[in-house]
C-alpha positions in Angstrom: -132.4 128.7 -21.6 -134.4 130.3 -18.7 -133.7 134.0 -18.2 -134.2 133.8 -14.5 -135.4 137.4 -14.4 -137.2 138.4 -11.1 -140.2 140.8 -11.2 -139.1 142.5 -14.4 -141.4 144.0 -17.0 -141.5 141.9 -20.2 -143.6 142.0 -23.4 -146.1 139.2 -24.0 -148.1 138.0 -27.0 -151.3 139.7 -27.6 -154.7 138.2 -27.7 -156.7 138.6 -31.0 -156.7 142.3 -32.0 -155.1 143.4 -28.7 -151.9 145.2 -27.9 -148.9 143.2 -26.7 -149.0 142.5 -23.0 -146.6 144.0 -20.5 -146.6 142.1 -17.2 -144.9 142.0 -13.8 -144.8 139.5 -11.0 -143.2 136.3 -9.7 -140.0 134.7 -10.9 -139.9 135.0 -14.7 -138.3 132.5 -17.1 -138.4 132.2 -20.8 -137.7 129.3 -23.3 -138.1 128.4 -27.0 -140.2 125.3 -27.5 -138.4 122.9 -29.8 -141.7 121.5 -31.1 -143.5 124.6 -32.3 -140.5 127.1 -32.2 -142.5 129.5 -30.1 -141.1 131.6 -27.3 -142.9 131.1 -24.0 -142.7 133.1 -20.8 -143.5 131.8 -17.4 -144.3 133.8 -14.2 -143.9 131.4 -11.2 -145.2 132.0 -7.7 -144.0 129.8 -4.9 -145.5 131.8 -2.0 -148.2 134.2 -1.4 -150.4 136.1 -1.4 -148.9 137.9 -4.3 -149.8 140.0 -7.4 -149.6 139.4 -11.1 -149.8 142.9 -12.6 -150.6 143.5 -16.3 -149.6 147.0 -17.0 -151.0 147.2 -20.5 -152.3 145.0 -23.3 -153.7 141.5 -23.0 -152.8 137.9 -23.7 -154.3 134.4 -23.6 -152.4 132.5 -20.9 -152.3 129.0 -19.4 -152.4 128.8 -15.6 -151.2 125.9 -13.5 -152.7 126.1 -9.9 -151.7 123.5 -7.3 -152.8 123.6 -3.7 -150.8 122.7 -0.6 -150.5 119.0 0.4 -151.6 117.4 3.6 -149.1 116.3 6.2 -148.8 112.6 7.2 -150.4 111.1 10.3 -148.5 110.2 13.4 -147.3 106.8 14.6 -147.7 105.2 18.1 -144.7 104.8 20.4 -145.5 101.5 22.1 -144.8 98.0 21.1 -148.4 96.9 20.9 -149.2 99.2 17.9 -147.7 98.6 14.5 -150.2 100.0 12.0 -148.8 103.4 11.3 -150.2 106.8 10.4 -151.7 107.3 7.0 -150.3 109.3 4.1 -151.4 112.9 3.4 -153.3 113.7 0.3 -151.8 115.8 -2.5 -153.1 119.3 -3.1 -155.6 119.6 -5.9 -154.0 120.3 -9.3 -155.8 122.2 -12.1 -154.7 123.6 -15.4 -156.7 126.4 -17.0 -156.0 127.0 -20.6 -156.6 130.1 -22.8 -157.5 132.4 -20.0 -157.6 136.0 -21.4 -155.9 138.5 -19.1 -156.2 142.2 -19.6 -154.7 145.2 -17.8 -155.2 145.1 -14.1 -154.0 143.5 -10.9 -154.6 139.7 -10.5 -154.3 138.2 -7.1 -152.3 135.0 -6.6 -152.5 132.8 -3.5 -150.2 129.8 -3.1 -151.4 127.4 -0.4 -148.9 126.1 2.2 -148.7 122.5 3.1 -149.7 121.3 6.6 -147.0 120.2 9.0 -147.1 116.5 9.9 -147.9 115.8 13.5 -147.8 112.9 16.1 -151.6 112.6 15.9 -154.2 113.5 13.2 -152.8 116.1 10.8 -154.8 119.0 9.4 -155.3 119.7 5.7 -153.0 121.9 3.6 -154.3 125.3 2.2 -156.0 126.2 -1.1 -154.3 127.9 -4.0 -156.0 130.4 -6.3 -155.7 132.9 -9.1 -158.2 135.7 -8.9 -158.7 137.4 -12.4 -159.2 141.1 -12.0 -162.9 141.9 -12.4 -163.7 138.2 -13.2 -163.7 134.7 -11.8 -161.4 133.1 -9.2 -159.7 129.8 -10.2 -159.2 127.7 -7.1 -157.5 124.3 -6.3 -158.5 122.5 -3.1 -156.1 121.6 -0.3 -154.9 118.1 0.2 -156.3 116.2 3.2 -154.2 115.5 6.3 -153.2 112.0 7.4 -154.7 110.1 10.2 -153.1 108.9 13.4 -152.7 105.2 13.9 -156.0 103.5 14.9 -157.9 106.8 14.6 -160.4 106.3 11.8 -161.0 106.9 8.1 -159.1 109.2 5.9 -160.2 112.8 5.4 -161.4 114.3 2.1 -159.8 117.1 0.1 -158.3 118.0 -3.3 -156.8 114.5 -2.8 -157.9 112.3 0.1 -155.7 111.0 2.9 -155.3 107.3 3.6 -157.1 105.4 6.3 -155.2 105.0 9.6 -153.6 101.7 10.4 -154.3 99.1 13.2 -157.9 98.8 12.3 -160.1 98.5 9.2 -160.5 102.0 7.8 -161.1 103.6 4.4 -159.4 106.4 2.5 -160.9 109.9 2.2 -162.4 111.1 -1.0 -160.6 113.3 -3.5 -161.9 116.0 -5.9 -164.2 117.4 -3.2 -165.4 120.3 -5.5 -166.5 117.9 -8.2 -164.5 119.7 -10.8 -163.8 118.3 -14.3 -161.2 117.2 -15.1 -160.5 115.6 -11.7 -158.1 117.6 -9.5 -157.1 114.7 -7.3 -158.0 111.2 -6.1 -159.0 109.3 -3.0 -156.7 107.9 -0.4 -156.1 104.2 0.1 -157.7 101.9 2.7 -155.9 100.3 5.6 -155.1 96.6 5.5 -158.3 94.6 5.4 -157.9 93.2 8.9 -158.9 94.6 12.4 -155.9 93.0 14.0 -152.8 94.9 15.2 -150.7 94.4 12.0 -153.2 96.2 9.6 -151.1 98.9 7.9 -152.2 102.4 6.9 -153.3 103.6 3.5 -151.4 106.0 1.2 -152.7 109.5 0.4 -154.3 110.1 -3.0 -152.4 112.0 -5.7 -153.3 114.2 -8.7 -152.8 111.2 -11.0 -154.3 108.3 -9.1 -155.7 106.8 -5.9 -153.5 106.0 -2.9 -152.5 102.4 -2.3 -154.1 100.1 0.3 -152.1 99.0 3.2 -151.2 95.4 3.6 -152.5 93.2 6.4 -149.0 93.4 7.9 -145.6 94.9 7.2 -146.1 97.5 4.5 -148.3 100.6 4.3 -150.0 101.7 1.1 -148.0 103.7 -1.5 -149.0 107.3 -2.2 -151.1 108.0 -5.3 -149.0 109.0 -8.4 -148.6 112.6 -9.3 -149.4 114.2 -12.7 -147.3 116.0 -15.3 -147.8 119.8 -15.6 -145.9 122.7 -17.1 -142.7 123.8 -15.5 -140.5 126.9 -15.8 -138.8 125.6 -19.0 -139.5 123.4 -22.0 -139.5 120.2 -19.9 -142.7 119.5 -18.0 -142.4 118.2 -14.4 -144.5 115.9 -12.2 -146.4 117.4 -9.3 -148.8 116.4 -6.5 -148.0 112.9 -5.4 -149.7 111.4 -2.4 -147.8 110.6 0.8 -147.1 106.9 1.6 -148.8 105.2 4.5 -146.5 104.2 7.4 -144.0 101.7 6.2 -144.3 102.3 2.5 -142.8 104.3 -0.3 -144.6 107.3 -1.5 -146.2 107.9 -4.9 -144.2 108.9 -8.0 -142.9 112.4 -8.7 -142.5 114.7 -5.7 -144.4 112.6 -3.2 -143.8 112.2 0.5 -142.5 108.9 1.6 -143.8 107.0 4.7 -141.5 106.3 7.6 -140.5 102.8 8.4 -143.0 100.7 10.4 -140.2 98.8 12.2 -137.9 99.5 14.0 -138.6 102.7 15.8 -136.6 105.8 14.8 -137.2 106.2 11.1 -138.8 109.6 10.5 -141.5 110.0 7.8 -140.5 112.2 4.9 -142.2 115.3 3.6 -143.2 116.2 0.1 -140.8 117.9 -2.3 -141.1 121.7 -1.9 -143.6 123.5 -4.2 -145.1 120.4 -5.7 -148.2 120.2 -3.6 -147.4 116.7 -2.5 -148.6 114.9 0.6 -146.4 114.0 3.6 -145.7 110.4 4.5 -147.4 108.7 7.4 -145.2 107.7 10.3 -144.8 104.0 11.1 -145.8 102.4 14.4 -142.9 102.2 16.8 -141.6 99.3 18.9 -140.6 101.0 22.2 -140.6 104.6 23.3 -139.8 107.3 20.7 -139.6 111.1 20.9 -142.5 113.1 19.6 -140.3 114.2 16.6 -139.8 110.5 15.7 -143.6 109.9 15.9 -144.6 112.7 13.5 -145.7 112.3 9.9 -143.9 114.1 7.2 -144.9 117.6 6.2 -147.1 118.3 3.2 -145.4 120.6 0.7 -146.6 124.0 -0.5 -148.3 124.3 -3.8 -147.3 126.5 -6.8 -149.0 128.8 -9.4 -147.5 129.3 -12.9 -148.7 131.6 -15.6 -147.4 130.8 -19.1 -148.0 132.6 -22.5 -146.6 132.9 -26.0 -144.5 136.1 -26.3 -144.9 136.2 -30.1 -141.1 136.4 -30.4 -139.3 134.2 -33.0 
């Protein structure tokens, strides 16, 4: 069972030939893995910047680093527009295994998601883990969704979908060219330049965003990917936001607002999953600015995990 200890010094497993590690920082949980019977400790950061402080010793750790997701694009308030705003891209998701940490202060930055807007939406924010005296491990922010009839999707850790009402393409994912891939491209709009062409879904950490239909349904958000959680069970992170009128991608994704009728609000990503926000559907009739906004992208997360050496 997780201990739920907050910012308390605990002993960690040593690297080869090193003293046991004493570390502070974040929300600390601990569990016994039923597969290998080892006791693992996790330090979870859900906001930042913050510090992971190793007081003494060293350990080999696994680091999950997920950036903030992009918000969804806005929908149009008049009856002549039905395409919808596109889904925001998920934040880039990277897992770094067997990173040796020694005594010192390591800086953690957890990227926030971008708020959905009634127009084009900006990207989320990067997340990173800066090893004291060494390299910085960075995940790239998810791209923000596009306003209806306002062009191709943007690029990011995962790309946003193409805006509806015209023929547009999704933005590219994995902008840093890292391997393995940290995120995928957004989907295209419906392959038609006429009014009913629907918006594309945002890309996710596990797959590309769906293409919008020629009419009626926006593209689904790209699926998320499994990553370590705060206990024995892994969870799914970084799903793309759905294009206006669609459902979002699996596992913590944003969900697009309904294309018709007016009034359905687009949904945001589940907090601290790095998921993209849903694009807002085009409205029939006048709607308030709030009802035209895309859903918010969610903040990312950084988790440090290591074997304590306890049995």
